[in-house]
Jmol script that loads the backbone (N, CA, C; Angstrom):
load data "model"
ATOM      1  N   MET A   1     296.097 138.341  55.055  1.00  0.00           N
ATOM      2  CA  MET A   1     296.415 139.202  56.174  1.00  0.00           C
ATOM      3  C   MET A   1     297.828 139.688  56.040  1.00  0.00           C
ATOM      4  N   GLU A   2     298.065 140.939  56.390  1.00  0.00           N
ATOM      5  CA  GLU A   2     299.367 141.583  56.406  1.00  0.00           C
ATOM      6  C   GLU A   2     299.654 142.133  57.766  1.00  0.00           C
ATOM      7  N   ILE A   3     300.806 141.830  58.313  1.00  0.00           N
ATOM      8  CA  ILE A   3     301.148 142.316  59.653  1.00  0.00           C
ATOM      9  C   ILE A   3     302.432 143.138  59.495  1.00  0.00           C
ATOM     10  N   LEU A   4     302.449 144.323  60.064  1.00  0.00           N
ATOM     11  CA  LEU A   4     303.601 145.185  60.023  1.00  0.00           C
ATOM     12  C   LEU A   4     304.083 145.440  61.448  1.00  0.00           C
ATOM     13  N   GLN A   5     305.380 145.344  61.642  1.00  0.00           N
ATOM     14  CA  GLN A   5     306.014 145.735  62.893  1.00  0.00           C
ATOM     15  C   GLN A   5     306.846 146.952  62.568  1.00  0.00           C
ATOM     16  N   VAL A   6     306.518 148.057  63.224  1.00  0.00           N
ATOM     17  CA  VAL A   6     307.190 149.366  62.948  1.00  0.00           C
ATOM     18  C   VAL A   6     307.986 149.723  64.178  1.00  0.00           C
ATOM     19  N   PHE A   7     309.242 150.081  63.970  1.00  0.00           N
ATOM     20  CA  PHE A   7     310.157 150.455  65.034  1.00  0.00           C
ATOM     21  C   PHE A   7     310.431 151.916  64.928  1.00  0.00           C
ATOM     22  N   ILE A   8     310.249 152.638  66.079  1.00  0.00           N
ATOM     23  CA  ILE A   8     310.348 154.086  66.116  1.00  0.00           C
ATOM     24  C   ILE A   8     311.224 154.517  67.290  1.00  0.00           C
ATOM     25  N   HIS A   9     312.175 155.400  67.025  1.00  0.00           N
ATOM     26  CA  HIS A   9     313.032 155.997  68.054  1.00  0.00           C
ATOM     27  C   HIS A   9     312.708 157.474  68.095  1.00  0.00           C
ATOM     28  N   VAL A  10     312.269 157.914  69.261  1.00  0.00           N
ATOM     29  CA  VAL A  10     311.803 159.304  69.414  1.00  0.00           C
ATOM     30  C   VAL A  10     312.837 160.128  70.217  1.00  0.00           C
ATOM     31  N   LYS A  11     312.887 161.389  69.948  1.00  0.00           N
ATOM     32  CA  LYS A  11     313.759 162.285  70.749  1.00  0.00           C
ATOM     33  C   LYS A  11     313.222 162.314  72.186  1.00  0.00           C
ATOM     34  N   ALA A  12     314.144 162.326  73.142  1.00  0.00           N
ATOM     35  CA  ALA A  12     313.794 162.193  74.557  1.00  0.00           C
ATOM     36  C   ALA A  12     312.777 163.238  75.021  1.00  0.00           C
ATOM     37  N   ASP A  13     312.891 164.443  74.519  1.00  0.00           N
ATOM     38  CA  ASP A  13     311.990 165.514  74.958  1.00  0.00           C
ATOM     39  C   ASP A  13     310.645 165.491  74.256  1.00  0.00           C
ATOM     40  N   GLN A  14     310.432 164.522  73.374  1.00  0.00           N
ATOM     41  CA  GLN A  14     309.209 164.396  72.591  1.00  0.00           C
ATOM     42  C   GLN A  14     308.376 163.171  72.924  1.00  0.00           C
ATOM     43  N   VAL A  15     308.786 162.395  73.921  1.00  0.00           N
ATOM     44  CA  VAL A  15     308.135 161.112  74.210  1.00  0.00           C
ATOM     45  C   VAL A  15     306.652 161.269  74.510  1.00  0.00           C
ATOM     46  N   GLU A  16     306.284 162.175  75.393  1.00  0.00           N
ATOM     47  CA  GLU A  16     304.866 162.299  75.771  1.00  0.00           C
ATOM     48  C   GLU A  16     304.005 162.804  74.639  1.00  0.00           C
ATOM     49  N   ALA A  17     304.521 163.743  73.881  1.00  0.00           N
ATOM     50  CA  ALA A  17     303.751 164.259  72.710  1.00  0.00           C
ATOM     51  C   ALA A  17     303.622 163.155  71.648  1.00  0.00           C
ATOM     52  N   PHE A  18     304.667 162.376  71.460  1.00  0.00           N
ATOM     53  CA  PHE A  18     304.582 161.245  70.526  1.00  0.00           C
ATOM     54  C   PHE A  18     303.534 160.223  70.942  1.00  0.00           C
ATOM     55  N   LYS A  19     303.546 159.892  72.235  1.00  0.00           N
ATOM     56  CA  LYS A  19     302.589 158.923  72.735  1.00  0.00           C
ATOM     57  C   LYS A  19     301.164 159.425  72.513  1.00  0.00           C
ATOM     58  N   ALA A  20     300.896 160.679  72.799  1.00  0.00           N
ATOM     59  CA  ALA A  20     299.560 161.239  72.646  1.00  0.00           C
ATOM     60  C   ALA A  20     299.088 161.155  71.178  1.00  0.00           C
ATOM     61  N   ALA A  21     299.961 161.595  70.279  1.00  0.00           N
ATOM     62  CA  ALA A  21     299.618 161.590  68.853  1.00  0.00           C
ATOM     63  C   ALA A  21     299.419 160.174  68.344  1.00  0.00           C
ATOM     64  N   THR A  22     300.220 159.259  68.782  1.00  0.00           N
ATOM     65  CA  THR A  22     300.128 157.882  68.290  1.00  0.00           C
ATOM     66  C   THR A  22     298.925 157.147  68.863  1.00  0.00           C
ATOM     67  N   ILE A  23     298.550 157.415  70.101  1.00  0.00           N
ATOM     68  CA  ILE A  23     297.339 156.840  70.647  1.00  0.00           C
ATOM     69  C   ILE A  23     296.116 157.337  69.884  1.00  0.00           C
ATOM     70  N   GLU A  24     296.081 158.633  69.529  1.00  0.00           N
ATOM     71  CA  GLU A  24     294.980 159.176  68.742  1.00  0.00           C
ATOM     72  C   GLU A  24     294.931 158.490  67.373  1.00  0.00           C
ATOM     73  N   ASN A  25     296.047 158.324  66.721  1.00  0.00           N
ATOM     74  CA  ASN A  25     296.081 157.616  65.448  1.00  0.00           C
ATOM     75  C   ASN A  25     295.643 156.157  65.574  1.00  0.00           C
ATOM     76  N   ALA A  26     296.070 155.515  66.621  1.00  0.00           N
ATOM     77  CA  ALA A  26     295.737 154.079  66.808  1.00  0.00           C
ATOM     78  C   ALA A  26     294.207 153.937  67.005  1.00  0.00           C
ATOM     79  N   ARG A  27     293.618 154.826  67.807  1.00  0.00           N
ATOM     80  CA  ARG A  27     292.161 154.771  68.021  1.00  0.00           C
ATOM     81  C   ARG A  27     291.387 154.900  66.737  1.00  0.00           C
ATOM     82  N   HIS A  28     291.812 155.819  65.899  1.00  0.00           N
ATOM     83  CA  HIS A  28     291.133 156.007  64.595  1.00  0.00           C
ATOM     84  C   HIS A  28     291.408 154.833  63.668  1.00  0.00           C
ATOM     85  N   SER A  29     292.611 154.319  63.731  1.00  0.00           N
ATOM     86  CA  SER A  29     293.017 153.197  62.860  1.00  0.00           C
ATOM     87  C   SER A  29     292.163 151.985  63.128  1.00  0.00           C
ATOM     88  N   LEU A  30     291.845 151.731  64.367  1.00  0.00           N
ATOM     89  CA  LEU A  30     291.013 150.586  64.731  1.00  0.00           C
ATOM     90  C   LEU A  30     289.583 150.683  64.174  1.00  0.00           C
ATOM     91  N   GLN A  31     289.178 151.839  63.737  1.00  0.00           N
ATOM     92  CA  GLN A  31     287.868 152.013  63.142  1.00  0.00           C
ATOM     93  C   GLN A  31     287.861 151.757  61.651  1.00  0.00           C
ATOM     94  N   GLU A  32     289.053 151.616  61.059  1.00  0.00           N
ATOM     95  CA  GLU A  32     289.135 151.274  59.631  1.00  0.00           C
ATOM     96  C   GLU A  32     288.687 149.825  59.372  1.00  0.00           C
ATOM     97  N   PRO A  33     287.906 149.596  58.318  1.00  0.00           N
ATOM     98  CA  PRO A  33     287.468 148.240  58.062  1.00  0.00           C
ATOM     99  C   PRO A  33     288.566 147.263  57.754  1.00  0.00           C
ATOM    100  N   GLY A  34     289.711 147.725  57.214  1.00  0.00           N
ATOM    101  CA  GLY A  34     290.838 146.846  56.863  1.00  0.00           C
ATOM    102  C   GLY A  34     291.791 146.577  58.002  1.00  0.00           C
ATOM    103  N   VAL A  35     291.567 147.204  59.176  1.00  0.00           N
ATOM    104  CA  VAL A  35     292.486 147.016  60.290  1.00  0.00           C
ATOM    105  C   VAL A  35     291.894 146.024  61.280  1.00  0.00           C
ATOM    106  N   SER A  36     292.708 144.976  61.555  1.00  0.00           N
ATOM    107  CA  SER A  36     292.290 143.990  62.546  1.00  0.00           C
ATOM    108  C   SER A  36     292.826 144.313  63.915  1.00  0.00           C
ATOM    109  N   ARG A  37     294.088 144.736  63.992  1.00  0.00           N
ATOM    110  CA  ARG A  37     294.730 145.130  65.257  1.00  0.00           C
ATOM    111  C   ARG A  37     295.650 146.321  65.003  1.00  0.00           C
ATOM    112  N   PHE A  38     295.814 147.139  66.016  1.00  0.00           N
ATOM    113  CA  PHE A  38     296.771 148.254  65.962  1.00  0.00           C
ATOM    114  C   PHE A  38     297.306 148.465  67.360  1.00  0.00           C
ATOM    115  N   ASP A  39     298.430 147.789  67.657  1.00  0.00           N
ATOM    116  CA  ASP A  39     298.998 147.778  68.994  1.00  0.00           C
ATOM    117  C   ASP A  39     300.187 148.732  69.069  1.00  0.00           C
ATOM    118  N   PHE A  40     300.318 149.421  70.214  1.00  0.00           N
ATOM    119  CA  PHE A  40     301.363 150.406  70.409  1.00  0.00           C
ATOM    120  C   PHE A  40     302.118 150.088  71.691  1.00  0.00           C
ATOM    121  N   PHE A  41     303.428 149.901  71.599  1.00  0.00           N
ATOM    122  CA  PHE A  41     304.247 149.491  72.718  1.00  0.00           C
ATOM    123  C   PHE A  41     305.414 150.437  72.959  1.00  0.00           C
ATOM    124  N   GLN A  42     305.737 150.675  74.201  1.00  0.00           N
ATOM    125  CA  GLN A  42     306.939 151.473  74.583  1.00  0.00           C
ATOM    126  C   GLN A  42     307.930 150.501  75.156  1.00  0.00           C
ATOM    127  N   GLN A  43     309.178 150.603  74.753  1.00  0.00           N
ATOM    128  CA  GLN A  43     310.232 149.678  75.196  1.00  0.00           C
ATOM    129  C   GLN A  43     310.512 149.896  76.668  1.00  0.00           C
ATOM    130  N   ALA A  44     310.523 148.810  77.449  1.00  0.00           N
ATOM    131  CA  ALA A  44     310.675 148.894  78.906  1.00  0.00           C
ATOM    132  C   ALA A  44     312.011 149.502  79.361  1.00  0.00           C
ATOM    133  N   ASP A  45     313.087 149.175  78.695  1.00  0.00           N
ATOM    134  CA  ASP A  45     314.387 149.671  79.136  1.00  0.00           C
ATOM    135  C   ASP A  45     314.900 150.902  78.392  1.00  0.00           C
ATOM    136  N   ASP A  46     314.121 151.430  77.465  1.00  0.00           N
ATOM    137  CA  ASP A  46     314.457 152.650  76.786  1.00  0.00           C
ATOM    138  C   ASP A  46     313.152 153.342  76.371  1.00  0.00           C
ATOM    139  N   PRO A  47     312.678 154.284  77.177  1.00  0.00           N
ATOM    140  CA  PRO A  47     311.349 154.903  76.877  1.00  0.00           C
ATOM    141  C   PRO A  47     311.274 155.749  75.622  1.00  0.00           C
ATOM    142  N   THR A  48     312.400 155.900  74.947  1.00  0.00           N
ATOM    143  CA  THR A  48     312.376 156.641  73.670  1.00  0.00           C
ATOM    144  C   THR A  48     312.146 155.733  72.491  1.00  0.00           C
ATOM    145  N   ARG A  49     312.013 154.454  72.724  1.00  0.00           N
ATOM    146  CA  ARG A  49     311.804 153.498  71.620  1.00  0.00           C
ATOM    147  C   ARG A  49     310.406 152.847  71.683  1.00  0.00           C
ATOM    148  N   PHE A  50     309.776 152.785  70.554  1.00  0.00           N
ATOM    149  CA  PHE A  50     308.415 152.301  70.443  1.00  0.00           C
ATOM    150  C   PHE A  50     308.284 151.297  69.299  1.00  0.00           C
ATOM    151  N   THR A  51     307.243 150.492  69.422  1.00  0.00           N
ATOM    152  CA  THR A  51     306.906 149.534  68.384  1.00  0.00           C
ATOM    153  C   THR A  51     305.428 149.575  68.144  1.00  0.00           C
ATOM    154  N   LEU A  52     305.051 149.596  66.858  1.00  0.00           N
ATOM    155  CA  LEU A  52     303.672 149.422  66.450  1.00  0.00           C
ATOM    156  C   LEU A  52     303.537 148.069  65.844  1.00  0.00           C
ATOM    157  N   ILE A  53     302.518 147.348  66.145  1.00  0.00           N
ATOM    158  CA  ILE A  53     302.189 146.088  65.457  1.00  0.00           C
ATOM    159  C   ILE A  53     300.792 146.303  64.876  1.00  0.00           C
ATOM    160  N   GLU A  54     300.782 146.335  63.535  1.00  0.00           N
ATOM    161  CA  GLU A  54     299.593 146.601  62.804  1.00  0.00           C
ATOM    162  C   GLU A  54     299.184 145.364  62.001  1.00  0.00           C
ATOM    163  N   ALA A  55     297.983 144.900  62.248  1.00  0.00           N
ATOM    164  CA  ALA A  55     297.472 143.728  61.504  1.00  0.00           C
ATOM    165  C   ALA A  55     296.345 144.152  60.587  1.00  0.00           C
ATOM    166  N   TYR A  56     296.524 143.930  59.325  1.00  0.00           N
ATOM    167  CA  TYR A  56     295.554 144.314  58.314  1.00  0.00           C
ATOM    168  C   TYR A  56     294.888 143.101  57.732  1.00  0.00           C
ATOM    169  N   ARG A  57     293.620 143.238  57.358  1.00  0.00           N
ATOM    170  CA  ARG A  57     292.828 142.109  56.850  1.00  0.00           C
ATOM    171  C   ARG A  57     293.190 141.739  55.443  1.00  0.00           C
ATOM    172  N   THR A  58     293.689 142.709  54.638  1.00  0.00           N
ATOM    173  CA  THR A  58     294.058 142.456  53.236  1.00  0.00           C
ATOM    174  C   THR A  58     295.406 143.064  52.944  1.00  0.00           C
ATOM    175  N   GLU A  59     296.023 142.637  51.856  1.00  0.00           N
ATOM    176  CA  GLU A  59     297.315 143.169  51.477  1.00  0.00           C
ATOM    177  C   GLU A  59     297.263 144.625  51.048  1.00  0.00           C
ATOM    178  N   ASP A  60     296.099 145.073  50.588  1.00  0.00           N
ATOM    179  CA  ASP A  60     296.030 146.500  50.176  1.00  0.00           C
ATOM    180  C   ASP A  60     295.589 147.399  51.306  1.00  0.00           C
ATOM    181  N   ALA A  61     295.195 146.879  52.443  1.00  0.00           N
ATOM    182  CA  ALA A  61     294.716 147.712  53.586  1.00  0.00           C
ATOM    183  C   ALA A  61     295.814 148.650  54.136  1.00  0.00           C
ATOM    184  N   PRO A  62     297.100 148.243  54.169  1.00  0.00           N
ATOM    185  CA  PRO A  62     298.081 149.211  54.638  1.00  0.00           C
ATOM    186  C   PRO A  62     298.161 150.449  53.765  1.00  0.00           C
ATOM    187  N   ALA A  63     298.050 150.284  52.453  1.00  0.00           N
ATOM    188  CA  ALA A  63     298.086 151.432  51.566  1.00  0.00           C
ATOM    189  C   ALA A  63     296.852 152.311  51.761  1.00  0.00           C
ATOM    190  N   GLN A  64     295.687 151.672  52.002  1.00  0.00           N
ATOM    191  CA  GLN A  64     294.485 152.418  52.284  1.00  0.00           C
ATOM    192  C   GLN A  64     294.614 153.215  53.582  1.00  0.00           C
ATOM    193  N   HIS A  65     295.258 152.588  54.568  1.00  0.00           N
ATOM    194  CA  HIS A  65     295.482 153.241  55.883  1.00  0.00           C
ATOM    195  C   HIS A  65     296.270 154.541  55.667  1.00  0.00           C
ATOM    196  N   LYS A  66     297.297 154.470  54.791  1.00  0.00           N
ATOM    197  CA  LYS A  66     298.140 155.655  54.608  1.00  0.00           C
ATOM    198  C   LYS A  66     297.448 156.796  53.885  1.00  0.00           C
ATOM    199  N   GLN A  67     296.243 156.547  53.354  1.00  0.00           N
ATOM    200  CA  GLN A  67     295.452 157.601  52.694  1.00  0.00           C
ATOM    201  C   GLN A  67     294.486 158.271  53.616  1.00  0.00           C
ATOM    202  N   THR A  68     294.355 157.784  54.862  1.00  0.00           N
ATOM    203  CA  THR A  68     293.393 158.376  55.747  1.00  0.00           C
ATOM    204  C   THR A  68     293.865 159.715  56.324  1.00  0.00           C
ATOM    205  N   ALA A  69     292.901 160.512  56.727  1.00  0.00           N
ATOM    206  CA  ALA A  69     293.243 161.825  57.287  1.00  0.00           C
ATOM    207  C   ALA A  69     293.986 161.691  58.605  1.00  0.00           C
ATOM    208  N   HIS A  70     293.610 160.711  59.415  1.00  0.00           N
ATOM    209  CA  HIS A  70     294.269 160.557  60.684  1.00  0.00           C
ATOM    210  C   HIS A  70     295.700 160.091  60.575  1.00  0.00           C
ATOM    211  N   TYR A  71     296.002 159.227  59.604  1.00  0.00           N
ATOM    212  CA  TYR A  71     297.395 158.811  59.385  1.00  0.00           C
ATOM    213  C   TYR A  71     298.199 160.023  58.901  1.00  0.00           C
ATOM    214  N   LYS A  72     297.703 160.750  57.956  1.00  0.00           N
ATOM    215  CA  LYS A  72     298.411 161.922  57.439  1.00  0.00           C
ATOM    216  C   LYS A  72     298.655 162.933  58.523  1.00  0.00           C
ATOM    217  N   LYS A  73     297.666 163.147  59.408  1.00  0.00           N
ATOM    218  CA  LYS A  73     297.848 164.048  60.517  1.00  0.00           C
ATOM    219  C   LYS A  73     298.920 163.547  61.468  1.00  0.00           C
ATOM    220  N   TRP A  74     298.898 162.243  61.776  1.00  0.00           N
ATOM    221  CA  TRP A  74     299.896 161.625  62.637  1.00  0.00           C
ATOM    222  C   TRP A  74     301.278 161.836  62.075  1.00  0.00           C
ATOM    223  N   LEU A  75     301.461 161.488  60.800  1.00  0.00           N
ATOM    224  CA  LEU A  75     302.793 161.587  60.178  1.00  0.00           C
ATOM    225  C   LEU A  75     303.293 163.030  60.195  1.00  0.00           C
ATOM    226  N   GLU A  76     302.440 163.994  59.897  1.00  0.00           N
ATOM    227  CA  GLU A  76     302.875 165.378  59.940  1.00  0.00           C
ATOM    228  C   GLU A  76     303.247 165.829  61.360  1.00  0.00           C
ATOM    229  N   THR A  77     302.490 165.334  62.332  1.00  0.00           N
ATOM    230  CA  THR A  77     302.705 165.713  63.746  1.00  0.00           C
ATOM    231  C   THR A  77     304.017 165.108  64.284  1.00  0.00           C
ATOM    232  N   VAL A  78     304.262 163.851  63.974  1.00  0.00           N
ATOM    233  CA  VAL A  78     305.377 163.145  64.626  1.00  0.00           C
ATOM    234  C   VAL A  78     306.700 163.155  63.856  1.00  0.00           C
ATOM    235  N   SER A  79     306.714 163.521  62.646  1.00  0.00           N
ATOM    236  CA  SER A  79     307.917 163.411  61.815  1.00  0.00           C
ATOM    237  C   SER A  79     309.117 164.072  62.464  1.00  0.00           C
ATOM    238  N   ASP A  80     308.963 165.251  62.987  1.00  0.00           N
ATOM    239  CA  ASP A  80     310.100 165.967  63.629  1.00  0.00           C
ATOM    240  C   ASP A  80     310.386 165.457  65.019  1.00  0.00           C
ATOM    241  N   MET A  81     309.545 164.566  65.564  1.00  0.00           N
ATOM    242  CA  MET A  81     309.812 163.984  66.917  1.00  0.00           C
ATOM    243  C   MET A  81     310.752 162.809  66.879  1.00  0.00           C
ATOM    244  N   MET A  82     310.940 162.255  65.704  1.00  0.00           N
ATOM    245  CA  MET A  82     311.748 161.039  65.571  1.00  0.00           C
ATOM    246  C   MET A  82     313.225 161.331  65.610  1.00  0.00           C
ATOM    247  N   ALA A  83     313.958 160.563  66.391  1.00  0.00           N
ATOM    248  CA  ALA A  83     315.407 160.710  66.483  1.00  0.00           C
ATOM    249  C   ALA A  83     316.099 160.090  65.247  1.00  0.00           C
ATOM    250  N   THR A  84     315.500 159.051  64.705  1.00  0.00           N
ATOM    251  CA  THR A  84     315.999 158.358  63.507  1.00  0.00           C
ATOM    252  C   THR A  84     314.797 157.992  62.646  1.00  0.00           C
ATOM    253  N   PRO A  85     314.993 157.752  61.344  1.00  0.00           N
ATOM    254  CA  PRO A  85     313.839 157.303  60.547  1.00  0.00           C
ATOM    255  C   PRO A  85     313.302 155.979  61.040  1.00  0.00           C
ATOM    256  N   ARG A  86     311.972 155.859  61.003  1.00  0.00           N
ATOM    257  CA  ARG A  86     311.346 154.623  61.473  1.00  0.00           C
ATOM    258  C   ARG A  86     311.629 153.522  60.418  1.00  0.00           C
ATOM    259  N   THR A  87     311.616 152.283  60.935  1.00  0.00           N
ATOM    260  CA  THR A  87     311.800 151.129  60.051  1.00  0.00           C
ATOM    261  C   THR A  87     310.640 150.169  60.295  1.00  0.00           C
ATOM    262  N   ARG A  88     310.447 149.227  59.348  1.00  0.00           N
ATOM    263  CA  ARG A  88     309.370 148.288  59.506  1.00  0.00           C
ATOM    264  C   ARG A  88     309.724 146.951  58.882  1.00  0.00           C
ATOM    265  N   THR A  89     309.070 145.933  59.362  1.00  0.00           N
ATOM    266  CA  THR A  89     309.161 144.598  58.838  1.00  0.00           C
ATOM    267  C   THR A  89     307.758 144.072  58.591  1.00  0.00           C
ATOM    268  N   SER A  90     307.574 143.403  57.474  1.00  0.00           N
ATOM    269  CA  SER A  90     306.271 142.865  57.094  1.00  0.00           C
ATOM    270  C   SER A  90     306.215 141.350  57.318  1.00  0.00           C
ATOM    271  N   TYR A  91     305.110 140.877  57.820  1.00  0.00           N
ATOM    272  CA  TYR A  91     304.930 139.463  58.153  1.00  0.00           C
ATOM    273  C   TYR A  91     303.654 138.927  57.541  1.00  0.00           C
ATOM    274  N   ARG A  92     303.597 137.601  57.342  1.00  0.00           N
ATOM    275  CA  ARG A  92     302.394 136.880  56.985  1.00  0.00           C
ATOM    276  C   ARG A  92     302.134 135.854  58.073  1.00  0.00           C
ATOM    277  N   PRO A  93     300.880 135.655  58.482  1.00  0.00           N
ATOM    278  CA  PRO A  93     300.612 134.677  59.561  1.00  0.00           C
ATOM    279  C   PRO A  93     300.878 133.238  59.143  1.00  0.00           C
ATOM    280  N   VAL A  94     301.425 132.461  60.075  1.00  0.00           N
ATOM    281  CA  VAL A  94     301.648 131.053  59.892  1.00  0.00           C
ATOM    282  C   VAL A  94     300.607 130.288  60.722  1.00  0.00           C
ATOM    283  N   PHE A  95     300.500 130.641  62.013  1.00  0.00           N
ATOM    284  CA  PHE A  95     299.543 130.015  62.907  1.00  0.00           C
ATOM    285  C   PHE A  95     299.056 131.026  63.912  1.00  0.00           C
ATOM    286  N   PRO A  96     297.823 131.118  64.191  1.00  0.00           N
ATOM    287  CA  PRO A  96     296.764 130.375  63.505  1.00  0.00           C
ATOM    288  C   PRO A  96     296.556 130.850  62.084  1.00  0.00           C
ATOM    289  N   ALA A  97     296.007 129.999  61.277  1.00  0.00           N
ATOM    290  CA  ALA A  97     295.736 130.340  59.870  1.00  0.00           C
ATOM    291  C   ALA A  97     294.691 131.482  59.842  1.00  0.00           C
ATOM    292  N   GLU A  98     294.730 132.217  58.751  1.00  0.00           N
ATOM    293  CA  GLU A  98     293.793 133.342  58.600  1.00  0.00           C
ATOM    294  C   GLU A  98     292.354 132.865  58.685  1.00  0.00           C
TER     295      GLU A  98
END
end "model"
wireframe off; spacefill off
backbone 0.3
color backbone group
């Protein structure tokens, strides 16, 4: 299992459009066989900051996700909405075991 936490800072005037595009991407992502979870959070004290928590069943599933039409559409749609480049951290589960 591979878990990614992605941190995104969006331009203030792009928040609603970013949310709509990301929800669409998340819905499609959950239909991928390699995706276990795809959670989307908005920071409570700063509505321009978001976090994605993506849980993949295999180590190669994140790369497969990036090849999907819905991910490519999301990336093209939201790239100019970001105030800063997104960052991510990768995790492996400790408990519960896979």
